[in-house]
C-alpha positions as CSV (number, residue, x, y, z in Angstrom):
1,M,-0.4,-0.1,0.2
2,V,1.4,3.4,-0.8
3,K,1.9,5.8,2.2
4,T,0.9,9.5,2.3
5,Y,3.4,12.0,3.1
6,E,2.3,12.2,6.6
7,E,2.9,8.6,7.2
8,L,6.7,8.9,6.2
9,A,8.6,8.5,9.7
10,G,11.8,10.1,8.7
11,A,14.1,10.6,11.7
12,L,13.7,12.0,15.0
13,G,15.9,13.1,18.0
14,G,20.0,13.1,17.2
15,A,19.2,11.1,14.2
16,Q,18.2,14.5,12.2
17,L,21.3,15.6,12.1
18,F,22.4,14.0,8.4
19,R,25.5,12.1,7.9
20,R,26.6,10.5,5.0
21,R,26.6,6.5,5.1
22,R,29.3,4.9,6.1
23,Y,30.7,1.6,4.4
24,D,32.8,-1.1,5.8
25,A,36.0,-0.5,3.7
26,V,36.8,-4.7,3.4
27,D,33.4,-4.9,2.2
28,L,33.4,-1.9,-0.1
29,F,36.9,-2.8,-1.7
30,S,36.4,-6.5,-1.6
31,G,39.0,-7.3,0.9
32,E,41.6,-5.2,-0.1
33,P,41.0,-1.5,0.8
34,P,43.7,1.0,0.0
35,T,46.0,2.2,2.7
36,L,45.1,6.0,4.2
37,Y,47.8,8.2,4.8
38,F,47.2,11.4,6.7
39,D,50.6,13.5,5.9
40,D,53.4,11.2,7.2
41,H,51.2,8.8,9.2
42,R,50.3,5.5,7.8
43,F,46.6,4.3,8.7
44,E,44.6,1.0,8.0
45,L,41.2,2.3,6.2
46,R,38.2,0.7,8.2
47,N,35.6,2.6,7.0
48,I,34.5,5.4,4.5
49,S,31.8,7.6,3.4
50,G,31.5,10.5,0.9
51,S,32.6,13.0,3.4
52,G,35.3,11.0,5.2
53,A,37.0,7.8,6.7
54,G,37.9,5.9,9.9
55,A,41.3,4.4,10.1
56,N,43.3,2.6,12.6
57,T,47.3,2.8,13.2
58,R,48.7,0.0,15.2
59,S,51.0,2.7,16.8
60,T,49.9,3.9,20.3
61,D,52.9,5.9,21.6
62,D,51.9,9.2,22.6
63,E,54.7,11.0,20.6
64,A,52.8,9.2,17.2
65,L,49.3,10.7,18.0
66,I,47.7,13.3,15.6
67,D,46.2,16.1,17.3
68,V,42.2,16.3,16.9
69,N,41.4,19.2,14.6
70,R,44.6,19.1,12.9
71,L,44.6,19.9,9.3
72,G,46.4,17.7,6.5
73,V,46.7,16.0,3.3
74,L,44.7,12.7,3.3
75,K,45.7,10.1,0.7
76,L,44.3,6.6,-0.4
77,V,47.0,4.4,-1.9
78,Q,46.8,0.9,-3.2
79,R,49.8,-1.0,-4.0
80,G,52.0,2.2,-4.4
81,E,49.6,3.9,-6.8
82,E,47.7,7.1,-5.3
83,L,44.1,6.7,-5.7
84,F,42.9,9.8,-3.9
85,R,44.5,13.0,-2.5
86,G,42.7,15.7,-0.8
87,E,42.7,18.1,2.4
88,A,41.2,17.0,5.2
89,R,41.0,17.2,9.3
90,C,41.6,15.0,12.0
91,A,37.9,14.7,13.6
92,R,38.2,12.3,16.2
93,L,40.8,10.1,18.1
94,E,40.2,6.7,20.1
95,H,42.0,4.5,22.1
96,L,41.5,0.8,21.1
97,P,43.4,-2.3,22.1
98,G,46.5,-1.9,20.4
99,K,45.7,0.5,18.5
100,M,44.6,4.3,17.7
101,F,41.3,5.0,15.8
102,S,41.2,8.0,13.8
103,G,38.4,9.6,12.0
104,F,39.1,12.3,9.1
105,A,36.7,14.9,7.5
106,L,37.5,16.1,4.1
107,D,37.7,19.9,3.8
108,S,36.8,20.7,0.2
109,Q,36.3,17.4,-1.6
110,Q,34.3,14.4,-1.5
111,F,34.9,10.8,-2.2
112,D,33.4,9.3,-5.3
113,L,33.0,5.8,-3.8
114,T,32.0,4.2,-7.0
115,A,35.3,5.6,-8.8
116,L,37.3,4.7,-5.8
117,Q,36.2,1.0,-6.3
118,R,36.9,0.9,-9.9
119,L,40.6,2.4,-9.6
120,N,41.2,0.2,-6.6
121,A,40.1,-3.0,-8.6
122,R,42.1,-2.1,-11.8
123,V,45.3,-1.5,-9.4
124,I,45.1,-4.8,-7.8
125,A,44.2,-6.6,-11.2
126,K,47.3,-5.5,-13.0
127,S,49.9,-5.9,-10.1
128,R,52.1,-9.1,-9.4
129,I,50.6,-11.8,-7.4
130,S,53.5,-12.7,-5.4
131,P,55.0,-9.8,-2.9
132,F,57.0,-12.7,-1.2
133,L,60.6,-12.1,-2.8
134,Q,61.8,-11.2,0.9
135,V,60.6,-14.6,2.1
136,S,63.5,-17.0,2.6
137,E,63.8,-20.4,1.3
138,A,64.0,-21.8,4.7
139,Y,60.6,-20.1,6.0
140,R,58.9,-21.4,2.8
141,A,60.1,-24.8,3.6
142,H,58.7,-24.5,7.2
143,C,55.1,-23.3,6.1
144,S,55.3,-26.3,3.6
145,D,55.7,-28.5,6.4
146,I,53.0,-27.0,8.4
147,V,50.4,-27.2,5.5
148,A,51.8,-30.9,4.8
149,F,51.2,-31.9,8.7
150,V,47.8,-30.3,8.7
151,G,46.9,-31.8,5.4
152,A,48.0,-35.3,6.1
153,H,46.1,-35.6,9.2
154,C,42.7,-34.2,7.8
155,M,43.0,-36.8,4.9
156,R,43.6,-39.4,7.3
157,I,40.5,-38.3,9.2
158,E,38.2,-38.0,6.3
159,R,39.6,-41.5,4.8
160,F,39.3,-43.4,8.2
161,M,36.9,-41.6,10.5
162,A,34.6,-39.6,8.6
163,P,32.9,-42.6,6.8
164,L,32.0,-43.9,10.6
165,E,31.2,-40.5,12.3
166,G,27.4,-41.1,12.2
167,E,27.6,-44.4,14.2
168,W,29.7,-42.8,17.2
169,S,27.8,-41.6,20.4
170,G,28.7,-38.1,22.0
171,A,31.0,-39.9,24.6
172,E,33.0,-41.5,21.6
173,R,33.4,-38.2,19.6
174,K,34.9,-36.7,22.8
175,A,36.9,-39.4,23.5
176,I,38.2,-39.5,19.9
177,F,38.7,-35.9,19.6
178,S,41.2,-35.9,23.2
179,E,43.0,-39.0,21.2
180,L,43.9,-37.0,18.4
181,L,44.9,-34.1,19.8
182,A,47.3,-36.1,22.3
183,G,48.6,-38.0,19.0
184,V,49.8,-34.7,17.5
185,E,50.5,-32.3,20.3
186,Q,54.2,-32.8,20.8
187,D,54.9,-32.5,16.9
188,W,52.6,-29.6,16.4
189,R,54.5,-27.6,19.3
190,T,57.8,-28.2,17.6
191,L,56.3,-27.1,14.1
192,L,55.1,-23.9,16.4
193,H,58.2,-23.4,18.1
194,R,60.4,-23.6,15.1
195,G,58.0,-20.8,13.4
196,N,58.8,-18.7,16.6
197,A,62.4,-18.7,15.6
198,F,61.6,-17.3,12.2
199,A,59.1,-14.4,13.7
200,L,61.8,-13.6,16.5
201,D,64.3,-13.0,13.4
202,V,62.4,-10.3,11.6
203,R,60.5,-8.6,14.5
204,Y,62.4,-5.7,13.9
205,D,62.5,-5.7,10.4
206,K,59.2,-4.2,8.7
207,D,59.7,-5.2,5.4
208,R,60.5,-8.8,5.9
209,L,57.9,-9.2,8.8
210,V,55.4,-7.9,6.4
211,A,56.3,-10.3,3.6
212,M,56.4,-12.9,6.0
213,K,53.0,-12.4,7.4
214,S,51.6,-12.2,3.9
215,F,53.2,-15.4,2.9
216,T,52.0,-17.1,6.1
217,E,48.4,-15.7,5.6
218,A,48.0,-17.0,2.1
219,G,49.2,-20.9,3.1
220,V,49.0,-21.7,6.7
221,T,46.2,-19.7,7.7
222,T,44.2,-20.8,4.9
223,A,44.8,-24.4,5.6
224,L,43.5,-23.8,9.4
225,T,40.7,-21.4,9.4
226,G,38.4,-24.2,8.9
227,G,38.6,-24.7,12.6
228,A,36.7,-22.6,14.8
229,S,39.5,-21.2,17.1
230,W,41.4,-20.2,14.1
231,N,38.7,-18.8,12.1
232,R,37.6,-16.5,15.3
233,C,40.8,-15.4,16.1
234,Y,42.0,-14.3,12.5
235,F,38.5,-13.1,11.2
236,K,37.8,-11.4,14.6
237,P,34.1,-10.9,14.2
238,M,33.7,-8.3,17.4
239,G,36.0,-6.3,15.6
240,Y,38.9,-7.0,18.0
241,P,41.4,-9.9,18.7
242,G,40.9,-11.8,22.2
243,D,37.2,-11.5,22.5
244,Y,35.8,-13.5,25.6
245,K,34.3,-16.5,23.2
246,I,38.1,-17.0,22.2
247,M,39.0,-16.9,25.7
248,N,36.3,-19.4,26.5
249,Y,37.6,-21.8,23.5
250,M,41.0,-21.8,25.2
251,Y,39.6,-22.3,28.7
252,D,37.1,-25.1,27.9
253,Q,39.5,-27.0,25.6
254,A,36.6,-28.7,24.1
255,P,35.5,-29.6,20.4
256,E,33.8,-27.3,18.1
257,G,32.4,-28.0,14.8
258,T,30.0,-29.9,12.7
259,N,32.2,-32.9,11.9
260,L,35.6,-34.6,13.1
261,K,37.9,-32.6,10.6
262,E,36.7,-29.4,11.6
263,Q,37.1,-30.5,15.1
264,F,40.6,-31.5,14.8
265,L,41.5,-28.2,12.9
266,H,39.9,-26.3,16.0
267,G,42.2,-28.6,18.5
268,L,45.2,-27.5,17.0
269,G,44.2,-23.9,17.7
270,L,43.3,-25.2,21.3
271,I,47.2,-26.7,21.5
272,A,48.7,-23.3,20.3
273,G,46.5,-21.3,22.5
274,R,47.4,-23.6,25.7
275,P,49.2,-20.5,27.2
276,I,46.2,-18.8,27.8
277,H,44.6,-21.5,30.0
278,T,47.9,-22.1,31.6
279,R,48.1,-18.5,32.7
280,M,44.6,-18.5,34.2
281,L,45.4,-21.2,36.5
282,V,49.2,-19.4,37.6
283,L,47.2,-16.2,38.2
284,A,44.8,-18.0,40.5
285,D,47.6,-19.4,42.3
286,I,49.2,-16.0,42.8
287,I,46.1,-14.3,43.9
288,V,45.2,-17.1,46.3
289,D,48.7,-17.2,47.9
290,H,48.6,-13.7,48.4
291,C,45.0,-13.1,49.9
292,C,45.7,-16.3,52.5
293,G,48.4,-14.1,54.1
294,L,46.0,-11.2,54.8
295,A,45.6,-10.4,58.4
296,D,42.6,-8.2,58.8
297,D,39.1,-9.3,59.1
298,G,37.6,-7.5,56.2
299,P,36.8,-8.9,52.7
300,I,39.4,-9.7,50.1
301,R,39.2,-6.9,47.3
302,I,40.3,-8.1,44.0
303,A,39.9,-6.2,40.6
304,S,40.3,-7.3,37.0
305,I,40.8,-5.0,34.4
306,G,40.1,-6.0,30.9
307,S,38.5,-9.0,32.6
308,G,36.9,-11.0,29.8
309,P,34.9,-13.8,30.9
310,A,37.1,-14.0,34.3
311,R,37.1,-17.4,34.3
312,E,40.0,-17.3,36.8
313,L,37.4,-16.5,39.5
314,E,36.0,-20.1,39.5
315,H,39.5,-21.1,40.4
316,I,40.1,-18.5,43.1
317,V,36.9,-19.7,45.0
318,A,37.9,-23.2,44.4
319,K,41.3,-22.9,46.1
320,S,41.1,-20.4,48.8
321,D,40.5,-21.8,52.1
322,S,39.9,-18.3,53.7
323,S,36.5,-17.9,55.1
324,K,36.5,-14.3,54.2
325,P,34.3,-13.2,51.3
326,I,35.5,-12.1,48.4
327,I,34.7,-8.8,46.2
328,A,35.5,-8.9,42.8
329,T,35.7,-5.9,40.5
330,L,35.4,-6.8,36.5
331,I,36.0,-4.0,34.2
332,D,35.6,-4.5,30.5
333,Q,34.7,-2.6,27.4
334,E,32.7,-5.6,26.2
335,I,29.1,-5.7,27.9
336,D,28.6,-9.4,26.5
337,A,31.8,-10.8,28.6
338,L,30.6,-9.2,31.6
339,E,27.3,-10.6,31.2
340,Y,28.9,-14.1,30.7
341,A,31.1,-13.7,33.7
342,V,28.1,-12.8,36.1
343,D,25.9,-15.6,34.5
344,Y,28.8,-18.3,34.8
345,V,29.5,-17.4,38.5
346,N,25.6,-17.9,39.4
347,A,25.6,-21.2,37.5
348,Q,28.7,-22.3,39.5
349,R,26.6,-21.4,42.6
350,Q,29.7,-19.3,43.9
351,T,27.8,-16.4,44.8
352,E,28.0,-16.8,48.7
353,K,31.5,-16.7,48.8
354,L,32.1,-14.4,46.0
355,E,30.3,-11.1,44.9
356,I,30.8,-9.5,41.7
357,R,30.8,-5.9,40.5
358,A,30.9,-5.3,37.2
359,L,31.6,-2.1,35.4
360,N,31.5,-1.8,31.4
361,T,33.6,1.1,30.5
362,T,36.0,2.1,27.6
363,F,39.4,0.8,26.4
364,K,40.7,4.5,27.3
365,S,39.2,4.3,30.8
366,M,41.0,0.8,31.5
367,F,44.2,2.6,30.1
368,N,43.6,4.9,33.5
369,P,42.7,2.8,36.3
370,S,42.9,5.7,38.6
371,G,40.0,7.2,37.0
372,I,37.4,4.5,37.5
373,D,35.3,5.2,40.3
374,G,35.3,2.8,43.1
375,L,38.4,1.4,42.1
376,H,40.3,1.6,45.4
377,D,41.8,0.0,48.5
378,Q,42.2,-3.4,46.5
379,D,44.2,-6.1,47.7
380,V,44.8,-7.3,44.1
381,I,44.6,-5.6,40.7
382,Y,45.3,-7.9,37.8
383,S,45.2,-7.7,34.0
384,L,45.8,-10.7,31.8
385,G,46.2,-9.8,27.9
386,L,45.0,-6.2,28.1
387,V,49.0,-4.7,28.8
388,D,50.6,-6.8,25.7
389,Y,48.5,-4.0,23.7
390,F,50.0,-1.1,25.4
391,S,53.3,0.5,24.0
392,P,56.1,0.7,27.0
393,L,55.0,4.3,27.9
394,M,51.3,3.3,28.4
395,A,52.2,0.2,30.1
396,R,54.1,1.8,32.8
397,R,51.5,4.3,33.2
398,F,48.9,1.7,33.8
399,V,51.1,-0.2,36.2
400,S,51.6,3.1,38.1
401,R,48.0,3.9,38.2
402,A,47.1,0.6,39.2
403,Y,49.3,0.8,41.9
404,E,47.9,3.8,43.4
405,L,44.7,2.1,44.1
406,L,46.1,-0.9,46.3
407,R,45.8,-1.1,49.7
408,P,49.3,-1.3,51.8
409,G,50.5,-4.8,51.1
410,G,48.7,-5.1,48.0
411,K,49.7,-6.4,44.7
412,V,49.4,-5.7,41.0
413,V,50.0,-8.5,38.7
414,I,50.2,-8.3,34.9
415,G,50.2,-11.1,32.5
416,N,51.8,-10.5,29.3
417,A,53.0,-12.7,26.5
418,S,57.0,-13.5,26.2
419,D,59.4,-13.0,23.4
420,T,60.5,-16.8,24.5
421,A,61.3,-19.1,21.6
422,D,58.6,-21.3,23.5
423,G,55.9,-18.6,23.1
424,T,53.2,-17.8,20.7
425,I,54.8,-14.9,18.5
426,W,54.7,-16.6,15.4
427,T,51.1,-18.2,16.0
428,M,49.7,-15.0,17.2
429,E,51.7,-12.2,14.9
430,H,51.9,-14.3,11.7
431,I,49.2,-16.7,11.3
432,L,46.5,-14.8,12.9
433,D,47.3,-11.2,12.4
434,W,47.1,-10.7,16.3
435,S,50.1,-8.0,16.9
436,L,51.1,-7.7,20.5
437,Y,54.0,-6.4,22.4
438,F,56.0,-9.7,23.4
439,R,58.1,-8.6,26.2
440,S,61.3,-10.0,27.7
441,R,61.9,-10.5,31.5
442,E,63.7,-7.4,31.7
443,E,61.1,-5.5,29.6
444,M,58.3,-6.5,32.1
445,S,60.3,-5.5,34.8
446,D,60.8,-2.3,33.4
447,L,57.3,-1.7,33.4
448,A,57.4,-1.1,37.2
449,A,60.3,1.0,36.8
450,G,60.0,4.4,38.9
451,I,57.5,3.2,41.3
452,P,59.2,4.1,44.9
453,G,59.5,1.4,47.5
454,A,58.0,-1.1,45.3
455,Q,58.8,-4.9,45.6
456,V,59.0,-6.1,42.2
457,S,59.3,-9.5,40.8
458,V,59.0,-11.3,37.5
459,T,58.0,-15.0,37.0
460,V,57.0,-17.1,34.2
461,D,54.3,-20.0,33.7
462,P,55.5,-23.5,33.2
463,L,55.2,-23.3,29.5
464,N,57.7,-20.3,29.3
465,S,55.2,-18.5,27.4
466,I,53.6,-15.9,30.0
467,Y,55.5,-13.7,31.9
468,F,53.9,-12.5,35.3
469,L,54.7,-8.8,36.6
470,V,54.0,-9.0,40.4
471,V,54.4,-5.3,42.1
472,K,54.0,-5.2,46.1
473,K,53.0,-2.1,48.0
474,P,55.2,-2.5,51.5
475,A,52.5,-2.9,54.2
């Protein structure tokens, strides 16, 4: 039925202020958007409209930031060819995990999105396929070994197990899943650790790093993303790496997928991500050991910044023999993660001993704990997998500001991916495009530099993959 003009809703409230429609850059440019440059700064184009664009930069150092309202020249470049140049203004800056988001508004020109799509496609179509000239023969051979290893096991599953899958019970499926992983774990770890040696060799050589990552994604990543763990880590459906569902994959160590082949690929990701599970257990031990020695009669107060699903609380409650109640403050930018954490604790019937206070805030607020209301007089403030995204300057500020909020005798505990040959640098940086600050023992200790009177120690998890910085305030 045709509507009258009076029946057309239009927009109300703040929506009345017209803004050009934004398009996801990856979708608009068929998976290969151009690179955005603002003066001398390089950005990853995230979204675009006729009047401006949003983009990320991996650098979060203060000296690399662009001021809001700064005028400059904005360029879009695809494989060395300039698609657009015009005057623009930086209209917005926002801290995100491991990067900065910047919004740019064009001054006197507008983007012709259809023309940009065509230009971008033409440049890609005429360019050389292989940008891998800087990839060594040894590394090519290593990636070939990985793909062959995965392929051989998948072929064996399809030949001997797939025809029988319909006959197995749920318990049998889980048992077979565990048996498959147990059979490959040692060899798979050896291959992943060999990749770490290549990754560590190029970590400060940007050109070689980019070439190796591209080569890895074209072969190794493609061979693995049929598994749920690899797929979610690489494609990042929530817009950032390490979301709470990824963490739960690693904590649960359970099969995911519609058939045994998909479950096997998922399981290879669980082996690669085993340090995530181990760091949770180590953290729980650190907190329980500390809280058992507390002398006062009040409740134990702990706070997790960037909490995710907070599965460590289950282990803290189970291991603690103290009769004192625990008040846990969980702080995260993702409300679904906090919802999950609260529901999980309720389901485990841990609420008699444990009280949760959940705070949904921004990444920028989490960077400055001293600005979060109610976060004071804590016995322990801890963070797993958040400081890994902070530059050294930002990380030191984070540790210092968290330290200010401790009670006398309290501790700040920071878990951070290590730069060791037994760590996860190749898996995360090269296979999954998951960039972190992989730190040494000395770099971890330096994060507490300048805190007067603090007792500083650094320990490592049993897999030699995660360092724990412990900063204790004098009693």
